[in-house]
Backbone as a printed PyTorch tensor [residue, N CA C, xyz], in Angstrom:
tensor([[[ 99.3610, -57.0270, 110.9930],
         [100.2140, -58.0110, 110.6660],
         [100.1090, -58.9170, 111.6680]],

        [[100.3590, -60.1920, 111.9300],
         [100.6370, -61.0580, 113.2340],
         [102.1140, -60.8130, 113.0790]],

        [[102.4880, -61.1230, 114.8470],
         [103.5070, -60.5340, 115.5820],
         [104.6910, -62.1420, 114.9540]],

        [[105.4600, -62.0730, 114.5240],
         [106.9300, -62.9790, 113.9930],
         [107.2020, -63.2670, 115.9330]],

        [[107.8800, -65.1610, 115.7950],
         [107.9620, -65.2810, 116.9560],
         [109.0620, -66.2640, 116.6620]],

        [[109.9570, -65.6970, 116.8980],
         [111.2130, -66.8220, 117.0400],
         [111.9300, -67.5010, 118.0130]],

        [[112.0250, -68.6390, 118.1840],
         [112.3910, -69.9020, 119.0370],
         [114.1180, -68.9320, 119.4450]],

        [[113.7560, -69.1140, 121.1570],
         [115.1880, -68.8390, 121.5970],
         [115.6570, -69.9180, 121.9290]],

        [[117.0330, -70.1220, 122.5010],
         [117.9760, -71.0140, 122.4570],
         [117.7610, -72.2840, 123.9700]],

        [[116.4390, -71.1110, 124.5840],
         [116.2490, -72.5960, 125.9720],
         [114.4500, -72.4750, 125.2190]],

        [[114.1030, -72.6250, 124.0220],
         [112.6860, -73.7350, 123.7610],
         [111.5920, -72.2620, 123.6110]],

        [[111.7170, -71.3950, 124.5310],
         [111.0440, -70.0960, 123.9720],
         [110.9780, -69.3100, 123.7070]],

        [[109.6470, -68.9470, 122.9980],
         [109.4460, -67.8350, 121.3940],
         [109.3500, -66.4430, 121.9820]],

        [[110.6310, -66.0470, 121.2770],
         [110.4050, -64.0840, 121.2600],
         [109.4730, -63.0030, 120.1280]],

        [[109.2120, -62.3710, 120.7420],
         [108.7290, -61.7850, 120.1590],
         [110.5350, -60.4050, 120.2050]],

        [[110.7650, -59.9090, 118.3440],
         [111.7420, -59.1610, 118.9590],
         [111.6390, -57.7730, 118.6860]],

        [[110.4860, -57.1520, 118.4040],
         [109.9590, -55.5680, 117.0860],
         [108.9310, -55.9370, 117.7180]],

        [[108.1810, -54.7080, 118.4570],
         [106.5190, -54.4410, 118.2350],
         [105.7810, -53.8770, 116.9510]],

        [[104.9330, -54.3240, 117.4690],
         [104.3660, -55.0960, 115.4650],
         [104.1660, -53.5170, 115.2030]],

        [[104.3550, -52.5550, 115.7730],
         [103.9830, -51.2300, 114.9860],
         [106.1700, -50.5450, 114.4050]],

        [[106.7300, -51.0450, 115.2610],
         [108.0190, -51.2050, 114.4730],
         [108.1790, -52.2340, 113.2010]],

        [[107.5310, -53.8070, 113.5930],
         [107.5530, -54.1930, 112.5290],
         [106.9780, -53.7340, 110.9340]],

        [[105.9570, -53.0640, 110.9030],
         [105.2330, -53.0300, 110.2020],
         [105.9200, -51.2360, 109.2290]],

        [[106.5560, -50.7000, 110.3190],
         [107.4800, -49.4890, 109.6660],
         [108.7350, -50.4310, 108.7560]],

        [[109.0920, -51.3910, 109.7740],
         [110.7830, -52.0030, 108.5790],
         [109.7160, -52.9590, 107.5300]],

        [[109.1350, -52.8580, 107.4370],
         [108.5710, -54.0070, 105.6650],
         [108.1940, -52.7290, 105.2330]],

        [[107.6950, -51.7670, 105.9860],
         [106.6210, -50.5270, 104.6440],
         [108.8380, -49.9750, 104.0410]],

        [[109.1390, -49.7580, 104.7060],
         [110.8440, -49.1880, 104.6170],
         [111.0400, -50.2120, 103.5770]],

        [[111.3280, -51.5190, 103.9530],
         [111.9810, -52.4730, 102.7030],
         [111.3590, -52.7360, 101.4910]],

        [[109.8490, -52.0150, 101.2640],
         [109.4510, -52.4330, 100.5270],
         [109.7270, -50.8710,  98.8720]],

        [[110.0290, -50.0840,  99.9560],
         [110.5130, -48.9910,  99.6510],
         [111.4700, -49.0290,  98.6480]],

        [[112.6050, -50.2400,  99.1130],
         [114.1910, -49.9060,  98.7120],
         [114.3650, -50.7420,  97.5380]],

        [[115.0160, -50.3310,  96.6640],
         [115.5450, -51.1430,  95.3570],
         [116.2240, -52.2490,  95.6910]],

        [[116.3940, -54.0610,  94.9800],
         [116.3170, -54.8230,  94.8890],
         [117.3840, -55.2260,  96.2040]],

        [[118.6580, -54.2820,  95.4130],
         [119.9820, -54.6910,  96.4170],
         [119.7480, -53.7120,  97.6540]],

        [[119.4160, -52.8350,  97.8460],
         [118.9640, -52.3630,  98.9690],
         [118.6040, -53.1490,  99.8140]],

        [[117.5250, -53.8140,  99.4010],
         [116.2800, -54.6200, 100.8590],
         [117.3160, -56.2340, 101.0480]],

        [[118.2940, -56.1030, 100.4640],
         [119.6220, -57.1590, 100.5580],
         [120.3730, -57.1960, 102.0510]],

        [[120.7600, -55.4320, 101.6830],
         [121.3110, -55.0860, 102.6720],
         [120.8740, -55.0960, 103.6660]],

        [[119.7570, -54.1940, 103.1380],
         [119.0260, -54.1200, 104.6650],
         [118.4430, -54.9710, 105.5620]],

        [[118.0710, -56.1210, 104.7720],
         [118.0140, -57.3550, 105.6710],
         [119.2610, -57.5590, 106.5620]],

        [[120.2640, -58.1170, 105.7610],
         [121.1600, -58.7570, 106.1860],
         [122.2150, -57.8980, 107.5100]],

        [[121.9150, -55.7090, 107.3970],
         [122.4940, -55.5540, 108.8700],
         [121.2250, -55.6430, 109.4790]],

        [[120.4210, -55.8140, 109.4090],
         [118.9240, -56.0550, 110.5780],
         [119.3660, -57.5110, 110.5830]],

        [[119.4770, -58.4220, 110.4020],
         [120.1030, -59.7440, 111.1510],
         [120.9400, -59.9680, 111.9100]],

        [[121.8560, -59.1460, 111.2290],
         [123.8280, -58.8290, 112.4750],
         [123.1690, -58.3160, 113.6500]],

        [[122.5000, -57.4120, 113.5100],
         [121.8970, -56.4550, 114.8200],
         [121.8620, -57.3830, 115.6950]],

        [[120.8630, -58.4330, 115.1480],
         [120.1020, -59.1210, 116.0880],
         [120.4550, -60.3590, 117.0540]],

        [[121.6950, -60.9270, 116.4070],
         [121.9510, -61.9300, 116.4270],
         [121.6340, -63.0360, 116.3550]],

        [[121.2240, -63.6010, 117.5210],
         [121.8230, -65.1220, 117.0400],
         [119.7930, -65.1520, 116.9010]],

        [[119.4650, -65.7590, 115.7220],
         [117.5560, -65.9930, 115.7700],
         [117.6470, -64.5370, 115.0060]],

        [[118.2650, -63.8260, 115.0240],
         [117.8580, -62.6570, 113.6440],
         [118.0460, -62.8420, 112.2030]],

        [[118.5420, -63.7540, 111.5140],
         [118.4900, -64.0090, 109.9200],
         [117.0300, -64.8650, 109.8510]],

        [[116.4450, -65.5760, 110.8620],
         [115.5060, -66.7760, 110.7700],
         [114.0910, -65.0400, 111.3820]],

        [[114.1860, -64.5000, 111.9350],
         [113.4770, -63.2950, 112.4870],
         [113.8660, -62.3640, 111.2220]],

        [[114.0230, -61.9770, 110.5870],
         [114.0380, -60.4950, 109.4740],
         [114.0300, -61.9290, 107.9810]],

        [[114.1990, -62.8200, 107.9180],
         [113.3640, -63.7650, 106.7650],
         [112.1100, -63.9940, 106.8820]],

        [[111.5630, -64.1010, 107.9010],
         [110.4160, -64.0480, 107.8430],
         [110.0170, -62.7580, 107.6710]],

        [[110.0770, -61.7940, 108.6490],
         [109.3850, -60.4900, 108.5330],
         [109.6490, -59.9760, 107.0930]],

        [[110.6620, -59.9190, 106.4030],
         [110.5870, -59.7770, 104.7590],
         [110.1480, -60.5180, 103.9330]],

        [[110.2070, -62.1730, 103.9760],
         [109.9950, -62.7940, 103.6130],
         [111.1090, -62.9380, 102.6080]],

        [[111.7900, -63.0320, 102.8640],
         [113.4030, -63.4490, 101.7830],
         [113.6700, -64.3930, 102.7490]],

        [[115.3910, -64.7710, 101.2200],
         [115.2880, -66.2010, 101.5380],
         [117.1480, -65.8750, 102.4870]],

        [[116.9040, -66.8790, 103.2460],
         [117.9490, -66.5120, 104.6030],
         [119.8650, -66.6230, 102.9620]],

        [[120.1880, -67.8270, 102.4620],
         [121.1970, -67.5550, 101.7480],
         [121.0240, -65.8090, 101.1310]],

        [[120.1920, -65.1640, 101.1020],
         [120.0330, -63.6710,  99.9830],
         [120.8760, -63.5120, 101.5260]],

        [[120.2420, -63.1890, 102.5350],
         [121.1440, -62.6050, 104.1700],
         [122.0140, -62.7910, 103.7210]],

        [[122.3140, -64.0890, 103.6650],
         [124.3330, -64.4060, 104.5790],
         [125.4850, -63.9160, 102.7100]],

        [[124.3890, -63.8920, 101.7720],
         [125.3620, -63.4200, 100.7670],
         [125.2160, -61.3230, 100.8370]],

        [[124.2830, -61.3390, 100.9710],
         [124.7120, -59.4810, 101.0360],
         [125.3340, -59.5420, 102.5990]],

        [[125.3360, -60.3490, 103.2330],
         [126.3180, -59.6340, 104.5190],
         [127.8670, -59.5130, 104.2450]],

        [[128.4070, -60.5440, 103.2690],
         [129.3670, -60.4810, 102.3440],
         [129.7890, -59.1150, 101.7970]],

        [[128.3120, -59.2020, 100.9130],
         [128.3090, -57.1490,  99.4650],
         [128.5710, -56.5130, 101.0060]],

        [[127.7720, -56.3510, 101.9210],
         [127.9860, -55.1320, 103.1310],
         [129.4500, -55.3880, 103.6770]],

        [[129.8220, -56.3990, 104.0430],
         [131.0180, -56.5690, 104.6290],
         [132.2290, -54.8080, 103.3080]],

        [[132.0480, -55.8250, 102.4130],
         [132.7100, -55.1500, 100.5670],
         [132.2070, -53.4130, 100.6220]],

        [[131.6680, -52.9220, 100.8610],
         [130.5670, -51.6060, 100.5540],
         [131.7150, -50.4130, 100.3270]],

        [[132.5520, -50.4710, 101.6960],
         [133.7770, -49.0370, 101.8220],
         [134.7250, -50.2240, 101.2070]],

        [[134.9690, -51.1340, 100.1020],
         [136.2920, -51.0000,  98.9850],
         [135.2860, -51.4820,  97.8650]],

        [[133.7390, -51.2620,  97.7370],
         [133.2270, -51.3020,  96.8280],
         [133.3240, -50.2570,  95.6380]],

        [[134.3240, -50.2850,  95.0220],
         [134.5080, -49.2870,  93.9780],
         [132.8920, -48.6900,  92.9460]],

        [[132.2550, -49.5530,  93.0710],
         [130.5240, -49.5920,  92.8940],
         [129.6980, -48.6040,  93.1760]],

        [[129.4490, -48.7680,  94.5200],
         [129.2100, -47.9460,  95.3900],
         [128.9390, -46.5490,  95.4190]],

        [[129.9680, -45.7010,  95.0490],
         [129.9190, -44.1940,  94.6210],
         [130.1530, -44.0910,  95.7440]],

        [[130.3410, -42.5020,  96.0260],
         [130.8780, -41.7680,  96.9700],
         [132.2830, -40.9130,  96.7380]],

        [[132.2340, -41.1310,  98.1000],
         [133.6150, -39.5290,  97.7340],
         [134.6570, -40.9660,  98.4150]],

        [[135.7970, -40.6270,  98.0940],
         [136.9340, -41.0850,  99.0500],
         [137.6030, -40.5410,  99.6210]],

        [[137.8910, -41.5180, 100.9540],
         [138.1710, -40.8840, 101.8890],
         [137.4600, -40.0930, 102.5850]],

        [[136.1350, -40.4350, 102.5240],
         [135.3890, -39.1800, 102.9960],
         [135.5050, -37.7500, 103.2850]],

        [[135.8780, -37.5340, 101.0160],
         [136.3380, -35.8760, 100.8500],
         [135.1820, -35.8200,  99.9690]],

        [[133.9860, -34.7010, 100.6210],
         [132.8050, -34.7430, 100.4870],
         [132.4510, -33.4120,  99.7260]],

        [[134.6030, -32.9080,  99.1940],
         [134.2620, -31.5920,  98.3350],
         [133.5570, -31.4180,  97.0570]],

        [[133.6180, -30.8180,  96.4410],
         [133.2390, -30.5250,  94.6700],
         [134.2010, -29.4900,  94.2580]],

        [[134.1990, -29.6180,  93.0000],
         [135.1400, -28.6920,  92.1730],
         [134.3770, -28.2950,  91.1980]],

        [[134.9860, -26.5350,  91.8280],
         [133.9840, -26.1430,  90.6400],
         [134.6910, -25.0880,  89.9590]],

        [[134.4170, -25.0090,  88.1910],
         [135.5300, -24.2450,  87.2520],
         [135.2210, -23.2280,  86.8480]]])
């Protein structure tokens, strides 16, 4: 896999992740559902900060607009009833 370069604020291209890490990220991304791919891309882009969206968009081959929309999805996750999971961290189960 070719190394991805992202321009920095000073005009110097930066390699953000080692090629082996990029390969693992791409493999993991490919194993996810479409919804989870969007959300994973959004989290990775946010984690990297400036230039992260361009880098992740190029790495995963996804649209920047999709990443922006997914950032909003991720922000709503604790409030997203469709996300499932236990309320208020209560992981207990009821048996009859």
